[in-house]
MARTORZA-366701 format. One record per residue (C-alpha): chain; x, y, z. Coordinates in steps of 0.5 Angstrom, whole numbers, plus 500, padded with zeros to 3 digits. Example, Ala and Ser with C-alpha at 12.3 -4.5 7.8 and 13.67 -1.06 7.14 Angstrom:
% residues 2
A | 525 | 491 | 516
A | 527 | 498 | 514
***
This chain:
% residues 722
A | 313 | 626 | 587
A | 311 | 632 | 584
A | 314 | 630 | 577
A | 310 | 623 | 578
A | 304 | 626 | 579
A | 305 | 630 | 573
A | 307 | 625 | 568
A | 302 | 619 | 571
A | 296 | 623 | 573
A | 297 | 630 | 569
A | 296 | 634 | 575
A | 300 | 640 | 578
A | 299 | 641 | 586
A | 298 | 648 | 588
A | 299 | 651 | 595
A | 294 | 656 | 597
A | 296 | 663 | 599
A | 297 | 670 | 595
A | 303 | 671 | 590
A | 301 | 670 | 583
A | 300 | 676 | 579
A | 295 | 676 | 573
A | 301 | 677 | 569
A | 304 | 671 | 572
A | 298 | 667 | 571
A | 297 | 669 | 563
A | 305 | 667 | 562
A | 303 | 661 | 565
A | 297 | 659 | 561
A | 301 | 662 | 554
A | 307 | 658 | 555
A | 303 | 651 | 557
A | 299 | 653 | 551
A | 305 | 653 | 546
A | 306 | 646 | 548
A | 299 | 644 | 547
A | 297 | 644 | 554
A | 291 | 647 | 558
A | 289 | 648 | 565
A | 283 | 645 | 568
A | 279 | 648 | 574
A | 284 | 655 | 573
A | 280 | 658 | 579
A | 285 | 655 | 584
A | 291 | 659 | 580
A | 287 | 666 | 583
A | 289 | 663 | 590
A | 296 | 660 | 588
A | 302 | 661 | 592
A | 308 | 664 | 589
A | 311 | 657 | 591
A | 308 | 655 | 584
A | 314 | 659 | 581
A | 319 | 654 | 584
A | 316 | 648 | 581
A | 316 | 652 | 574
A | 322 | 649 | 571
A | 320 | 642 | 573
A | 313 | 643 | 570
A | 316 | 645 | 564
A | 321 | 640 | 563
A | 316 | 634 | 565
A | 311 | 637 | 560
A | 316 | 638 | 554
A | 319 | 631 | 555
A | 312 | 628 | 555
A | 311 | 630 | 548
A | 318 | 629 | 546
A | 320 | 636 | 546
A | 326 | 636 | 550
A | 330 | 634 | 545
A | 332 | 637 | 538
A | 330 | 634 | 531
A | 334 | 636 | 525
A | 332 | 632 | 519
A | 337 | 630 | 514
A | 334 | 634 | 508
A | 333 | 641 | 511
A | 327 | 643 | 506
A | 323 | 637 | 508
A | 317 | 636 | 506
A | 318 | 641 | 500
A | 325 | 638 | 497
A | 326 | 631 | 498
A | 331 | 629 | 492
A | 330 | 624 | 487
A | 332 | 617 | 490
A | 337 | 615 | 483
A | 340 | 622 | 483
A | 341 | 623 | 490
A | 344 | 616 | 490
A | 349 | 617 | 484
A | 351 | 624 | 487
A | 353 | 620 | 494
A | 357 | 615 | 490
A | 361 | 620 | 487
A | 362 | 623 | 493
A | 364 | 617 | 497
A | 369 | 614 | 491
A | 372 | 621 | 490
A | 373 | 622 | 498
A | 376 | 615 | 498
A | 381 | 617 | 492
A | 382 | 624 | 495
A | 380 | 627 | 489
A | 377 | 633 | 492
A | 383 | 638 | 494
A | 378 | 644 | 495
A | 371 | 644 | 499
A | 368 | 644 | 506
A | 371 | 639 | 510
A | 367 | 636 | 516
A | 369 | 633 | 523
A | 369 | 626 | 520
A | 374 | 628 | 515
A | 369 | 628 | 509
A | 370 | 633 | 504
A | 364 | 636 | 501
A | 365 | 640 | 494
A | 360 | 646 | 493
A | 358 | 643 | 486
A | 356 | 637 | 489
A | 352 | 638 | 495
A | 350 | 645 | 498
A | 350 | 644 | 505
A | 345 | 649 | 507
A | 340 | 644 | 505
A | 342 | 638 | 509
A | 342 | 637 | 517
A | 348 | 632 | 516
A | 353 | 630 | 512
A | 350 | 628 | 505
A | 355 | 623 | 503
A | 356 | 619 | 509
A | 349 | 621 | 512
A | 353 | 621 | 519
A | 352 | 627 | 523
A | 356 | 633 | 523
A | 356 | 637 | 530
A | 356 | 643 | 526
A | 351 | 641 | 521
A | 346 | 639 | 526
A | 347 | 646 | 530
A | 346 | 650 | 523
A | 340 | 645 | 522
A | 337 | 647 | 529
A | 338 | 654 | 528
A | 334 | 653 | 522
A | 328 | 650 | 526
A | 328 | 655 | 531
A | 327 | 660 | 526
A | 321 | 657 | 523
A | 313 | 658 | 524
A | 309 | 654 | 529
A | 303 | 650 | 526
A | 296 | 653 | 527
A | 293 | 646 | 529
A | 294 | 644 | 537
A | 292 | 637 | 540
A | 290 | 639 | 547
A | 292 | 635 | 553
A | 288 | 637 | 559
A | 292 | 638 | 566
A | 288 | 639 | 573
A | 290 | 643 | 578
A | 290 | 640 | 585
A | 292 | 641 | 592
A | 298 | 638 | 596
A | 293 | 634 | 600
A | 289 | 631 | 594
A | 296 | 630 | 590
A | 298 | 625 | 596
A | 292 | 622 | 596
A | 291 | 621 | 588
A | 298 | 618 | 588
A | 297 | 613 | 594
A | 291 | 611 | 590
A | 295 | 611 | 584
A | 300 | 606 | 587
A | 294 | 602 | 590
A | 291 | 601 | 583
A | 298 | 599 | 580
A | 300 | 594 | 586
A | 293 | 591 | 586
A | 293 | 590 | 579
A | 290 | 583 | 577
A | 295 | 583 | 571
A | 302 | 585 | 569
A | 304 | 592 | 569
A | 308 | 596 | 565
A | 316 | 595 | 567
A | 316 | 603 | 565
A | 312 | 604 | 572
A | 317 | 600 | 576
A | 322 | 606 | 578
A | 316 | 610 | 579
A | 312 | 605 | 584
A | 319 | 604 | 588
A | 319 | 612 | 589
A | 312 | 612 | 591
A | 313 | 606 | 596
A | 319 | 610 | 599
A | 316 | 616 | 600
A | 309 | 614 | 602
A | 311 | 608 | 605
A | 307 | 601 | 605
A | 302 | 602 | 611
A | 296 | 604 | 607
A | 297 | 598 | 603
A | 294 | 591 | 604
A | 299 | 586 | 602
A | 294 | 580 | 601
A | 291 | 585 | 595
A | 297 | 584 | 591
A | 296 | 578 | 587
A | 301 | 579 | 581
A | 308 | 577 | 583
A | 312 | 582 | 580
A | 308 | 588 | 583
A | 310 | 584 | 590
A | 317 | 584 | 588
A | 317 | 592 | 589
A | 314 | 592 | 596
A | 319 | 586 | 598
A | 325 | 590 | 596
A | 322 | 596 | 600
A | 322 | 591 | 606
A | 328 | 588 | 605
A | 332 | 595 | 604
A | 329 | 597 | 611
A | 331 | 590 | 614
A | 324 | 588 | 615
A | 326 | 581 | 614
A | 320 | 578 | 618
A | 315 | 581 | 613
A | 319 | 579 | 607
A | 319 | 572 | 610
A | 311 | 573 | 611
A | 310 | 575 | 604
A | 315 | 571 | 600
A | 312 | 564 | 599
A | 316 | 561 | 593
A | 323 | 561 | 591
A | 321 | 565 | 585
A | 318 | 570 | 589
A | 325 | 571 | 592
A | 328 | 571 | 585
A | 324 | 577 | 583
A | 326 | 580 | 589
A | 333 | 579 | 588
A | 332 | 582 | 581
A | 328 | 588 | 584
A | 334 | 589 | 588
A | 339 | 589 | 583
A | 335 | 593 | 578
A | 335 | 587 | 573
A | 329 | 584 | 570
A | 323 | 582 | 575
A | 319 | 578 | 570
A | 325 | 573 | 569
A | 325 | 573 | 562
A | 332 | 575 | 562
A | 338 | 573 | 566
A | 338 | 577 | 573
A | 344 | 579 | 578
A | 344 | 578 | 585
A | 345 | 582 | 591
A | 351 | 580 | 596
A | 348 | 577 | 602
A | 349 | 578 | 610
A | 349 | 572 | 614
A | 342 | 574 | 617
A | 339 | 575 | 610
A | 342 | 568 | 608
A | 338 | 565 | 613
A | 332 | 569 | 611
A | 332 | 566 | 604
A | 334 | 559 | 606
A | 328 | 559 | 611
A | 323 | 562 | 606
A | 326 | 556 | 601
A | 325 | 551 | 607
A | 317 | 553 | 608
A | 316 | 553 | 600
A | 311 | 548 | 598
A | 313 | 546 | 592
A | 321 | 547 | 593
A | 324 | 542 | 588
A | 320 | 544 | 582
A | 320 | 551 | 583
A | 328 | 551 | 584
A | 328 | 547 | 577
A | 324 | 552 | 573
A | 330 | 557 | 574
A | 335 | 551 | 575
A | 341 | 556 | 572
A | 339 | 561 | 577
A | 339 | 557 | 583
A | 345 | 553 | 581
A | 349 | 560 | 581
A | 345 | 563 | 587
A | 347 | 556 | 591
A | 354 | 558 | 591
A | 352 | 564 | 595
A | 347 | 561 | 600
A | 351 | 555 | 602
A | 345 | 551 | 603
A | 350 | 545 | 606
A | 353 | 549 | 611
A | 345 | 550 | 614
A | 343 | 543 | 613
A | 341 | 541 | 620
A | 337 | 547 | 620
A | 334 | 547 | 613
A | 335 | 540 | 611
A | 329 | 540 | 606
A | 333 | 546 | 602
A | 340 | 542 | 603
A | 336 | 536 | 600
A | 333 | 540 | 594
A | 339 | 543 | 592
A | 343 | 537 | 592
A | 338 | 534 | 587
A | 338 | 540 | 583
A | 345 | 539 | 582
A | 345 | 532 | 580
A | 339 | 533 | 576
A | 334 | 528 | 580
A | 328 | 533 | 580
A | 321 | 531 | 576
A | 317 | 537 | 574
A | 310 | 538 | 574
A | 310 | 540 | 566
A | 314 | 534 | 565
A | 309 | 529 | 569
A | 304 | 533 | 565
A | 307 | 531 | 558
A | 308 | 524 | 560
A | 301 | 523 | 562
A | 298 | 526 | 556
A | 303 | 522 | 551
A | 301 | 516 | 555
A | 294 | 517 | 554
A | 292 | 516 | 561
A | 286 | 521 | 561
A | 284 | 519 | 569
A | 291 | 521 | 571
A | 292 | 527 | 567
A | 286 | 530 | 569
A | 287 | 528 | 577
A | 294 | 531 | 576
A | 292 | 537 | 573
A | 287 | 539 | 578
A | 292 | 541 | 583
A | 294 | 547 | 578
A | 288 | 550 | 576
A | 292 | 555 | 572
A | 295 | 550 | 568
A | 288 | 546 | 567
A | 285 | 552 | 564
A | 291 | 552 | 559
A | 291 | 545 | 557
A | 283 | 544 | 557
A | 283 | 545 | 549
A | 288 | 539 | 549
A | 285 | 535 | 554
A | 278 | 535 | 550
A | 281 | 534 | 543
A | 286 | 528 | 546
A | 280 | 525 | 550
A | 273 | 526 | 547
A | 270 | 520 | 551
A | 272 | 524 | 557
A | 268 | 530 | 555
A | 264 | 530 | 562
A | 270 | 529 | 566
A | 274 | 534 | 564
A | 268 | 539 | 564
A | 267 | 537 | 571
A | 274 | 538 | 573
A | 274 | 545 | 570
A | 267 | 547 | 574
A | 270 | 545 | 580
A | 276 | 549 | 579
A | 274 | 556 | 576
A | 273 | 559 | 583
A | 281 | 558 | 584
A | 282 | 561 | 577
A | 283 | 569 | 576
A | 278 | 573 | 572
A | 283 | 575 | 567
A | 284 | 567 | 565
A | 277 | 566 | 565
A | 275 | 572 | 560
A | 281 | 570 | 555
A | 279 | 563 | 555
A | 272 | 565 | 554
A | 274 | 569 | 548
A | 279 | 564 | 545
A | 273 | 558 | 545
A | 268 | 563 | 542
A | 272 | 564 | 536
A | 277 | 558 | 535
A | 272 | 554 | 530
A | 271 | 560 | 526
A | 279 | 563 | 525
A | 284 | 559 | 521
A | 290 | 562 | 525
A | 291 | 566 | 532
A | 297 | 570 | 534
A | 300 | 569 | 541
A | 305 | 574 | 544
A | 309 | 572 | 549
A | 311 | 576 | 555
A | 317 | 580 | 552
A | 313 | 581 | 546
A | 315 | 576 | 541
A | 310 | 574 | 536
A | 308 | 567 | 534
A | 302 | 566 | 529
A | 300 | 559 | 529
A | 294 | 555 | 526
A | 288 | 553 | 529
A | 285 | 546 | 530
A | 291 | 543 | 526
A | 290 | 537 | 530
A | 283 | 537 | 530
A | 277 | 542 | 532
A | 272 | 541 | 538
A | 265 | 540 | 536
A | 259 | 545 | 537
A | 256 | 542 | 543
A | 263 | 542 | 546
A | 264 | 549 | 545
A | 257 | 551 | 547
A | 258 | 547 | 554
A | 265 | 551 | 555
A | 262 | 558 | 553
A | 256 | 557 | 558
A | 261 | 554 | 564
A | 266 | 560 | 563
A | 260 | 565 | 563
A | 257 | 562 | 569
A | 264 | 562 | 572
A | 265 | 570 | 570
A | 259 | 572 | 573
A | 260 | 568 | 580
A | 266 | 572 | 581
A | 263 | 578 | 579
A | 258 | 577 | 584
A | 263 | 577 | 590
A | 264 | 585 | 588
A | 260 | 591 | 591
A | 253 | 590 | 588
A | 250 | 595 | 583
A | 243 | 594 | 585
A | 239 | 600 | 583
A | 244 | 603 | 580
A | 244 | 605 | 572
A | 250 | 604 | 568
A | 252 | 607 | 561
A | 257 | 603 | 557
A | 260 | 607 | 551
A | 259 | 604 | 544
A | 266 | 606 | 543
A | 268 | 600 | 548
A | 267 | 595 | 543
A | 273 | 597 | 540
A | 278 | 597 | 546
A | 281 | 591 | 548
A | 282 | 589 | 555
A | 289 | 591 | 557
A | 292 | 585 | 559
A | 299 | 584 | 557
A | 302 | 590 | 559
A | 309 | 588 | 562
A | 313 | 590 | 555
A | 308 | 596 | 553
A | 311 | 602 | 551
A | 311 | 608 | 556
A | 308 | 614 | 553
A | 302 | 619 | 552
A | 297 | 613 | 551
A | 296 | 607 | 554
A | 292 | 602 | 551
A | 290 | 594 | 550
A | 294 | 591 | 544
A | 289 | 591 | 538
A | 285 | 597 | 541
A | 282 | 601 | 535
A | 283 | 609 | 537
A | 278 | 613 | 533
A | 282 | 619 | 530
A | 280 | 626 | 527
A | 285 | 626 | 522
A | 288 | 633 | 520
A | 291 | 634 | 512
A | 297 | 631 | 514
A | 299 | 625 | 519
A | 307 | 626 | 520
A | 310 | 620 | 523
A | 317 | 621 | 527
A | 322 | 617 | 531
A | 328 | 620 | 535
A | 334 | 616 | 538
A | 341 | 618 | 541
A | 346 | 613 | 541
A | 350 | 611 | 547
A | 357 | 607 | 546
A | 357 | 605 | 539
A | 354 | 608 | 532
A | 347 | 606 | 531
A | 342 | 607 | 525
A | 335 | 606 | 526
A | 330 | 607 | 520
A | 323 | 609 | 520
A | 319 | 606 | 514
A | 312 | 605 | 512
A | 308 | 600 | 508
A | 301 | 602 | 505
A | 296 | 596 | 504
A | 290 | 596 | 500
A | 284 | 592 | 502
A | 285 | 585 | 505
A | 292 | 587 | 506
A | 295 | 587 | 499
A | 301 | 590 | 499
A | 301 | 597 | 495
A | 308 | 600 | 496
A | 313 | 603 | 501
A | 317 | 609 | 503
A | 324 | 608 | 507
A | 331 | 610 | 506
A | 331 | 606 | 500
A | 325 | 609 | 497
A | 324 | 616 | 499
A | 318 | 618 | 496
A | 311 | 615 | 494
A | 304 | 618 | 492
A | 302 | 622 | 498
A | 308 | 620 | 502
A | 315 | 623 | 503
A | 321 | 621 | 507
A | 326 | 626 | 511
A | 332 | 622 | 509
A | 336 | 617 | 512
A | 341 | 619 | 518
A | 346 | 613 | 520
A | 349 | 615 | 526
A | 346 | 619 | 532
A | 351 | 622 | 537
A | 347 | 628 | 537
A | 341 | 625 | 537
A | 338 | 623 | 530
A | 331 | 624 | 528
A | 327 | 621 | 521
A | 320 | 623 | 519
A | 315 | 621 | 514
A | 309 | 625 | 512
A | 303 | 622 | 509
A | 298 | 627 | 505
A | 292 | 623 | 506
A | 288 | 626 | 500
A | 294 | 625 | 496
A | 294 | 617 | 497
A | 293 | 613 | 491
A | 285 | 610 | 490
A | 284 | 604 | 494
A | 289 | 605 | 500
A | 286 | 602 | 506
A | 292 | 601 | 511
A | 298 | 605 | 513
A | 303 | 601 | 517
A | 309 | 604 | 520
A | 316 | 601 | 522
A | 322 | 602 | 526
A | 328 | 598 | 524
A | 334 | 597 | 527
A | 339 | 597 | 522
A | 346 | 597 | 526
A | 348 | 599 | 533
A | 344 | 599 | 540
A | 338 | 596 | 541
A | 332 | 600 | 542
A | 332 | 599 | 550
A | 339 | 601 | 550
A | 339 | 608 | 548
A | 334 | 614 | 549
A | 329 | 612 | 543
A | 322 | 614 | 542
A | 317 | 615 | 536
A | 310 | 618 | 535
A | 305 | 621 | 530
A | 303 | 629 | 529
A | 297 | 631 | 526
A | 299 | 637 | 522
A | 295 | 642 | 518
A | 302 | 646 | 516
A | 307 | 642 | 513
A | 312 | 646 | 508
A | 319 | 648 | 510
A | 317 | 654 | 513
A | 314 | 651 | 519
A | 317 | 647 | 524
A | 319 | 639 | 522
A | 317 | 638 | 530
A | 312 | 642 | 533
A | 310 | 639 | 540
A | 303 | 642 | 540
A | 301 | 637 | 534
A | 304 | 631 | 538
A | 298 | 626 | 538
A | 302 | 621 | 541
A | 309 | 620 | 543
A | 312 | 613 | 546
A | 318 | 610 | 548
A | 321 | 604 | 544
A | 324 | 599 | 549
A | 324 | 593 | 545
A | 330 | 588 | 544
A | 328 | 585 | 537
A | 330 | 587 | 530
A | 324 | 592 | 529
A | 318 | 595 | 532
A | 311 | 595 | 529
A | 308 | 601 | 533
A | 301 | 602 | 530
A | 297 | 601 | 524
A | 293 | 606 | 521
A | 286 | 604 | 518
A | 284 | 610 | 513
A | 277 | 607 | 511
A | 275 | 607 | 519
A | 279 | 613 | 521
A | 282 | 609 | 526
A | 289 | 608 | 529
A | 290 | 601 | 531
A | 295 | 600 | 537
A | 300 | 594 | 536
A | 306 | 596 | 540
A | 310 | 590 | 538
A | 317 | 588 | 537
A | 319 | 583 | 532
A | 325 | 578 | 531
A | 329 | 579 | 525
A | 337 | 579 | 523
A | 342 | 581 | 528
A | 344 | 587 | 523
A | 342 | 590 | 517
A | 334 | 589 | 518
A | 330 | 593 | 513
A | 323 | 593 | 510
A | 324 | 589 | 504
A | 325 | 583 | 508
A | 319 | 584 | 512
A | 313 | 586 | 508
A | 310 | 579 | 509
A | 311 | 578 | 516
A | 308 | 585 | 517
A | 302 | 584 | 513
A | 300 | 578 | 517
A | 301 | 581 | 524
A | 297 | 587 | 522
A | 292 | 583 | 520
A | 292 | 579 | 526
A | 292 | 584 | 531
A | 287 | 588 | 528
A | 282 | 583 | 529
A | 284 | 582 | 537
A | 277 | 586 | 538
A | 274 | 580 | 535
A | 278 | 575 | 538
A | 280 | 578 | 545
A | 276 | 580 | 551
A | 274 | 587 | 550
A | 272 | 593 | 555
A | 265 | 592 | 552
A | 264 | 585 | 554
A | 268 | 586 | 561
A | 263 | 592 | 562
A | 257 | 588 | 560
A | 259 | 582 | 565
A | 260 | 587 | 571
A | 253 | 590 | 569
A | 249 | 583 | 569
A | 253 | 580 | 575
A | 253 | 586 | 579
A | 245 | 587 | 578
A | 246 | 594 | 575
A | 241 | 597 | 570
A | 244 | 598 | 563
A | 241 | 605 | 560
A | 242 | 608 | 553
A | 243 | 615 | 556
A | 250 | 617 | 559
A | 246 | 623 | 563
A | 241 | 618 | 566
A | 247 | 614 | 569
A | 250 | 613 | 576
A | 256 | 609 | 573
A | 259 | 611 | 566
A | 264 | 606 | 563
A | 267 | 609 | 557
A | 274 | 612 | 554
A | 274 | 619 | 558
A | 271 | 623 | 564
A | 267 | 617 | 566
A | 267 | 613 | 572
A | 271 | 607 | 569
A | 276 | 610 | 563
A | 279 | 605 | 558
A | 285 | 609 | 558
A | 286 | 608 | 565
A | 289 | 602 | 565
A | 291 | 602 | 573
A | 284 | 603 | 575
A | 281 | 597 | 570
A | 286 | 592 | 572
A | 285 | 593 | 579
A | 278 | 595 | 580
A | 275 | 591 | 574
A | 279 | 585 | 574
***
């Protein structure tokens, strides 16, 4: 619990009592400062009990890991960034080394663990942290490289992160609130949070929770797992309403994919557990269709549940499994498509009115297909907006506000896959249709927010920065790191002279080669050039060298000296390619950026206190596009995307066009997706608050940090504002 509080809330619990001396407090401050952390409300240390020292190893270990300082970083080129070899010369020397080793022409030289002989006249091994010929890691060279890094000086710059001291009671209450905010979220939360939430549920229990507030089924699965493990099958049956709820529960129990986008495993069932499952299925309102939605999983699960053995007690379930096996089930989706294809407008509208969420997703197609039914369609929508989640209404409002202004739009599925499709390819809506929809949706949003606690007589300040922050709706596949932002958010950055990018990975079972790369674009995303393992240097940009294995944990870096970039450079787009081996999510793997003032070979290549953001890489696609740098606006645009490609040998040369398109589209999300500013204004207007220009005059503040509502506090946004 203490570790979770530190990682998620950035707080340390202290107990009252004499114990810490002035010297101990000074050492604590200095060691934290060396990692870029500083303590708030330090007066609590004066009366802190010496028991804090018992937690000290855990505190230091956790804080190091948060910024990526828990591993060793040894680049291929020890002299980086001062001494990066010429591409052509280095390639020729490597080629000579490979051919000569293959022909066994080197009787003398340094023989590495991999059997490669490196003659002194070809390469000076003091200049390398790995085998310079094969670019595979060598334990001895890695050790030497680490020792060399340890002797280097630290940068003079620090990116500070504040840590709050709290009492043990406050920590417990803060964790209870954190647990509620995540579980009560009105949209998906990060998969990386699931283990922490399961731990908190185990230790804090669920008595303080209101299950009716848990609206996202993936979150409900975590609570159901706790109840199932406690053999509280009565409450499981009360809370699990659909077959899909059960599948998510089984995924949670077996630590597989709760989102059900990948194949899950099933637990073993006792007779009592089988009866519980079959009883839930018997009471499910749309049993046949729900089984058909995940037909393969239910066919497999049916072999363990034996529904025919319980046919007398659960006849509806037995019949549904029989129909599932014999392919006799018509789904809601297939019925919808049949009605639309047949042009049966009245029946299609009537059919869709039974599923408000599906009607919302189909509203554009209905208006386009049946323009003479415009009023009937809008009437149906008006009748159902009260049953639609606020987030859906916000997304629809943003969608229709720009649908006629943009040629294309970007769709990102729950696993992060990116699809760019043409807008209005089958016909545009009229201006009057758009106007009617906007008025209807804004009214529905206001009606939902009026149900919240009134802000009458409250003054509210909305930070102008919130125009650049998207509402963090798609968090399921979000990377876990120092910052959590809505995809497409424009983060203002006070750039130092050098932006240093980094990636670290440690393979598990097979050789894995990741490649850090960078594309530079001019205005309008016109390609300027790139730096990667195929092109180690460009004007103002340098690469630390390509490592092709990571048994000891490998790292690559790219330095961008901002003032040295060619005139006209507007954007920088980093990527991490999976060239071969394991997927990002199958190994220890993270990336990030440092803001550096001192970057010569005299200074540490990785300096923990200069890390502005460190985030885990967790996708299974060909390459990651984590963020985009906008040099003109001095912003970093959060992308957090994993893009499909080849199964092996992905590299930058085959992806430039895709990356340009993706970056252009996602950088415009603040124009095409709901923003935090829009959400804040909806709240103020609907709840009767009075907007003010001065933060100091406001009762309620809505901004980025140190406010009543913070754009970086995703749990609070998703639970309290949505």
